[in-house]
N, C-alpha and C positions, 0 to 999 in steps of 0.2 A: 580734536578727536579724543574721546575717552580711551584710556588704556587700562586694561584689566591686569592686575598684578598676577604674576605667574612664576612657577618654578622653572629653572633652566633645564635644558636637555643635554644628555651625554650622547653625542653623535659619533658612533664608532665607524670608521672606514677601514675595512680590511680587504686585502687583495694579495695575490702573489706579486713578487717583485717584478716591476716593469708594467703592471696593469694600469698605472696612472692615478693611484689614490692620492699621492702627494700633490700632483697637479690639480686635482679636484679640490682638495682641502685648501690649497693656496688661493684658488679662484673664489671659493666661498668666503674665506677670511677677508679677501679684498673687497667684498661686496655686501657682507652681512655685519653691521656694526655691533650686534649683540653676541657675535660668535668669537670665542677665544680658543687659542690652541693650548692643549694640555702639554706642559713641559715635563718630559720624563727625567728621571734620575738614572744615571748609568755609571758603571764601574770602568768603562773604557776611557782611555785618555782622549782629550780634545784633539780633533783634527784641525788642520790649518784653516783659519777663518772662523772657527766655531767660538761662540761667546757664552760664557757661563750665565745661566738664567734666561738666555734667549733661545739657544738651540737645545741645550740640555742642562741639568744640574749634575755636575761631575763630583764623584766621591770615590773613596777606596772601598774595597770589599768589606772591611770591618764595619764601616759606617753604614753601608747598604744592609748588611746582615742585622744590625741593630734596628734600623727602620722597619725591616720586614718583621722582626720578632715583636716589636712594639705595636704592630697593627697600623703603622703610619703609611703603608702602601695599599692602594686599592687593588692592585694587581702587579705581578712581577714574573719575570722568566729569565732563564739563562739562555741566550741566543747562540746557536751553533756551538754549544758547549764551551763558549768562551766567556764573554762579558755578560753581566746582568743589567737588565733594564726594568724599570718599574714606574708606576704612577703615584705621586704623592697624594695623600688623601685630603689634607687640609685645604689647599687652594681650589680643588674641585668642589668640595662641599660648600665653600664660601661662595664661589661663583654661582652655583645652582641656587643657593638661597637668595642671592641678589637678583635672580632672573636672567643671568647670563648663560649662554650655551657654550659647551666645550666640545671641540672636535678632537678625536683620538685617532692616531695612526698606529694601530696595534694589530696583532695577529688574532687568529680564532681563539687561542687559549686565553689571551688577555681579555678578549671580548666576553668569554665565558666567566672569567673571574670578576670582571667589572659588573656584569649583570647580577652576579650573586651578591656582590658588595653593595650595589645600589639598585635594588629591585624597583622597577617602575620608572627609573630615570634614564635607562639606556635604550637607544634606538640603533640597531645594527644594520649597516649597509655593506653588502659584499660586492666588490667591483670585479667583474669578469672581463678578460680580454675577448675580442671577437673570435679568436682561435689560438690554439697553442703555437702555431707557426708564427702568427703575428707577435705573440709574446716573446718568442725566441729571437725574432728579428729585432725587437726593441732592445732586448738585452745586449745583442751584438753591437747595436748602434751606440748605446750609451755608456758601456762599461770598458770596453777594450780588454776584457778578460780573455784568458785562453780557452780553448775548447773544453778542457776538463772542468773549469770553473763554471762555464755556461751550462754544461751538462748537469753539474751538481745543483745549480740554481733551478734548472727546469724540473729536476726531481723534487725539490722543495716546493716548487710551484704546483705540481700535481697533487702533492699532499695537502697544501693549503686549499686548493680548489675543491677537494673532496669534502670540505666542511661548509660549503655554501648554504646548506639547508639549515644551519644553526642561526641564520640571520633573518631579521624581519623583512628585509628588502634586498633584491639583487638587481644590479645595474650593469648592463653590458657596455663597456667603454669602446664603442666603435668610432665614436665622434666625441671629442672632448667637450665641446660646447653643449651638446645634447646630454651628455652624462652629467655635467655640472647642473644643468637645469633639472634633471631628474632627481638628483640628490637634494637640491634646494627645495624642491616640492615636498620631499620627505621631511626635511627639517621644518618647513612651515606648517605642515600638517601636524607634526608632533607638538609644536608650540601651542596648537589650538585644542589639544586633547582636553576634555572637560576636567579630568582629575588634575591636570597640570595647572589649570587656571585657578590659582588659589584665591583670587579676589572676586570670583564670579558671584558668590553669595552676597557679598556687600554691594557689588555693582548692581545686581538685579534689585536688591532692596532699595538702593538709592534711586533707581528708575521710578519706583512707585511713589516716592516722597519728594523728590527734587522738582522744584518749579522749572528748572532748566532742562529737565528730562524731555526727550522727544515725545513721551507718552502723556506729559502733563496737559497739553492742549486737548488731546483726545479724551482724557478723563473729564475735563470740564465740558466738553462737547457731549459726552455720554450722559453726564449728570443733567445737563440742560434738556436733552432729549427725553430722559426718564421723567423729568418734571413736566415736560410737554404732554406726555401720555397721561400723567396724573391729572393735569389741568383739564384735558379733554374729557376724561372719565367723570370728573366731578361736575363739569358743565352739563354733560348729558343727563346726569342724575338730577341736577337742579332744575332742568328745563329752561325754556326761554331762549328763543333764537338770538335775541339781541345780546344777552349775557354770554351765550356761546361764542358769538362772533368776537366780542371784546376779549374774552379769555384766549381765544385761538390766535388773535393778532398779537397779544402780549407774549404768548408762548413762542410764536414764530420769531419774534424779535429776539428772545433769549437764545433760541437755537442758532439764529443767524449770527449773533454776536459771538457765541462760542465757536462757531464754525470758522471764523476768521483766523483763529489761532491754531486750528487743528491741522494735522497732516492730511491734506486733501487726497494725495496720491494713494495713501494707505487706507483711509477710512471714509472718505466722503461718499463714495459710491454705495457702501453698505449702509452706513448709519443715516445719512441724509435721505437716501432712497426710501428707507423704512419710515422715516419721519414724514415724508410727503405722502406715502401710502396711507398712513394713519390719519393724516389731515384730510385726505380725500374721503375716506370712509366716514370721518366725523361730520362732514358736510352733508 
């Protein structure tokens, strides 16, 4: 199967805390070989079990500020007034150029900055919970936070949800499997965008010249059919039933030989039908 060269996609998944964006991203990463996770840089210290370069790139505030000032971050933000998080530019641009897709777990502000930094490369999907009550229930089950912290997170969730219209697509995560399928469909469609398929021009040009192209047998078939018409026309003009019969038989043989290599499903009904119609008229 021929593969057309393409540029990668920046797939942004944004959602309020507890809506399931991380679970969706993990499911896609497990099933999409060309998809990579963007590794953020952060000023917060590593948590237990976190590995440098796998979960985050960890640095101090001074190093982070230098990266931001040098334009080495595609987007960044200070979260909850505490630690800074950002997306390194170099690995993302390298992956896109090599035809790999990147998935981002960032908020609406990061999505806006990323779209400004890489116009045309970003596809944003906002994940909504089926209801705020369901979201609050998920937060209670997973965090063990006190009532005040849950209330604070719900306030942040309402603010995050208010920016849903900034995104290209919105998926309601009432069922994880269905939500993953919906986001996968968005990713696959983005890969097929005409502007993203950078190798299309060469691929189409190759179809017209390559003998292995599926169109090559059809081109030979069409050429034989055109010659068939020319033969019948000259035979009519020259007169003589015997000469006409001889030329018609020879032309039929050429058309039949070309037909053997043609794609019958796509072309036989149209081209061969027309050839037979002309042959009947010629008789």
